[in-house]
C-alpha positions as CSV (number, residue, x, y, z in Angstrom):
1,X,-0.2,0.0,-0.1
2,X,1.3,3.3,-0.8
3,X,2.0,6.2,1.9
4,X,-0.5,8.3,3.0
5,X,-0.8,11.7,4.4
6,X,-1.9,11.6,8.2
7,X,-1.0,15.2,9.5
8,X,-0.6,18.8,8.6
9,X,0.7,20.1,11.8
10,X,0.1,23.7,12.5
11,X,2.6,26.0,10.3
12,X,3.6,28.6,12.3
13,X,1.6,32.0,11.4
14,X,-0.6,30.3,9.3
15,X,-4.1,28.9,8.9
16,X,-4.9,26.5,12.3
17,X,-4.1,22.8,11.5
18,X,-6.3,20.6,9.7
19,X,-8.3,18.1,12.1
20,X,-6.5,15.0,12.4
21,X,-8.7,12.2,11.6
22,X,-6.5,9.7,12.9
23,X,-4.4,9.3,16.1
24,X,-1.6,11.6,15.7
25,X,-2.8,14.4,17.8
26,X,1.0,13.7,19.8
27,X,2.5,15.1,16.7
28,X,0.3,18.1,16.5
29,X,1.0,18.6,20.0
30,X,4.5,18.5,19.8
31,X,5.7,20.2,16.7
32,X,2.8,23.2,17.2
33,X,4.8,26.5,17.1
34,X,3.3,30.1,18.0
35,X,5.6,32.4,16.3
36,X,5.9,33.9,12.9
37,X,7.3,31.8,10.0
38,X,8.1,32.4,6.3
39,X,7.6,30.7,2.9
40,X,10.0,29.0,1.0
41,X,10.8,30.2,-2.8
42,X,8.0,29.9,-4.8
43,X,5.4,28.4,-2.3
44,X,2.9,30.5,-1.4
45,X,-0.2,29.1,-3.3
46,X,-3.7,29.7,-2.7
47,X,-4.8,26.3,-3.7
48,X,-4.0,23.1,-1.1
49,X,-2.0,20.2,-1.5
50,X,-3.0,16.4,-0.8
51,X,-5.6,16.1,1.6
52,X,-5.3,14.2,4.9
53,X,-5.4,10.4,3.9
54,X,-5.0,11.1,0.6
55,X,-1.7,9.2,-1.2
56,X,1.4,11.1,-1.3
57,X,2.9,12.1,-4.3
58,X,6.3,11.0,-4.8
59,X,9.7,12.6,-6.2
60,X,12.8,10.7,-7.3
61,X,15.2,13.6,-6.2
62,X,19.0,13.6,-4.8
63,X,19.7,14.3,-1.5
64,X,22.1,17.6,-0.9
65,X,25.1,15.3,-0.9
66,X,23.9,13.5,-3.9
67,X,22.4,10.5,-2.6
68,X,19.3,9.2,-4.6
69,X,15.6,9.1,-2.6
70,X,11.9,9.2,-3.1
71,X,10.3,11.5,-1.0
72,X,7.0,10.4,-0.8
73,X,7.3,6.8,0.2
74,X,8.3,5.2,3.5
75,X,12.3,5.3,4.0
76,X,12.0,2.0,5.9
77,X,8.9,-0.2,6.0
78,X,7.2,0.1,9.5
79,X,7.9,3.3,10.3
80,X,6.4,6.7,9.6
81,X,8.4,9.3,7.5
82,X,8.2,13.0,8.8
83,X,8.3,15.6,5.9
84,X,9.8,18.7,7.3
85,X,9.7,21.5,5.3
86,X,12.2,24.0,6.4
87,X,14.6,26.8,5.2
88,X,18.2,27.3,5.6
89,X,18.0,30.6,6.8
90,X,14.8,30.0,8.6
91,X,15.5,30.4,12.6
92,X,12.1,29.2,13.7
93,X,13.4,26.0,11.3
94,X,17.1,25.8,13.5
95,X,15.2,25.7,16.6
96,X,12.4,23.4,16.2
97,X,15.3,20.6,14.6
98,X,15.9,19.6,18.3
99,X,12.1,19.1,19.1
100,X,11.9,17.5,15.6
101,X,14.7,15.0,16.2
102,X,12.8,14.4,20.0
103,X,9.8,13.6,18.7
104,X,11.2,11.5,16.0
105,X,13.2,9.5,18.0
106,X,10.3,8.7,20.9
107,X,7.5,8.1,17.9
108,X,10.4,5.8,16.1
109,X,10.1,7.8,12.5
110,X,12.6,8.6,9.7
111,X,12.7,12.6,9.3
112,X,13.3,14.2,5.9
113,X,14.4,17.6,5.9
114,X,13.1,19.5,2.7
115,X,14.5,22.9,1.7
116,X,15.0,25.4,-0.7
117,X,17.9,28.3,-1.1
118,X,21.2,28.4,-2.4
119,X,23.7,26.2,-2.0
120,X,26.2,28.2,0.2
121,X,22.8,28.7,2.5
122,X,22.5,24.9,2.8
123,X,26.5,24.1,3.4
124,X,26.3,26.8,6.3
125,X,22.9,25.5,7.4
126,X,24.4,22.0,7.5
127,X,28.0,23.2,9.4
128,X,25.4,24.8,12.2
129,X,23.5,21.7,12.3
130,X,24.9,18.8,11.5
131,X,22.6,15.7,10.3
132,X,22.1,13.1,12.8
133,X,20.0,10.5,11.0
134,X,18.0,13.1,8.8
135,X,17.9,12.7,5.1
136,X,18.1,16.4,3.5
137,X,16.5,17.4,0.3
138,X,16.8,20.4,-1.9
139,X,13.8,20.7,-3.6
140,X,11.2,23.9,-3.8
141,X,9.4,21.3,-6.3
142,X,8.2,18.9,-3.4
143,X,7.3,22.1,-1.2
144,X,4.9,23.5,-4.1
145,X,3.3,19.8,-4.8
146,X,2.4,20.4,-1.5
147,X,1.2,23.5,-1.5
148,X,3.3,24.6,1.7
149,X,2.5,28.4,2.1
150,X,4.7,28.7,5.4
151,X,7.3,27.2,7.0
152,X,8.0,25.0,9.5
153,X,5.7,22.8,8.1
154,X,5.4,19.0,8.4
155,X,3.4,16.3,6.9
156,X,3.5,12.6,8.3
157,X,3.0,9.7,6.2
158,X,2.1,6.4,7.9
159,X,4.0,3.4,9.0
160,X,2.0,0.9,7.0
161,X,3.4,2.2,3.9
């Protein structure tokens, strides 16, 4: 079975989180944030992305280090995947990263950080915040397909795949 979007957690300064139709309120509570956020390049959309419960679109892309990855499917069978849309210059995203790591470890989830920006911005972000098992993808296309209007923004893919 293909992955489903289970949750669009609260996006800072954006509209309230869509109601969760599944039991992922812990994710909502842990990832909620009440400060201002910024929008990734090209992502200010008036439409909306996939609905909760709808199959996730997939993208065959490469990580920042050149490793191939398919975003929109589980990285490891039986483990949920959290797609976190961030920005290399977003201070809220940087402050949220330890919380994302903690929640992912507690919930047994894989994390894919999806961002846009310049290579220099990403190098600096990764120098200041070395990856600890997260995957790091640079793709404005993914943000536009999910209609991400503000960052940080998260999409949880179910663990049943």
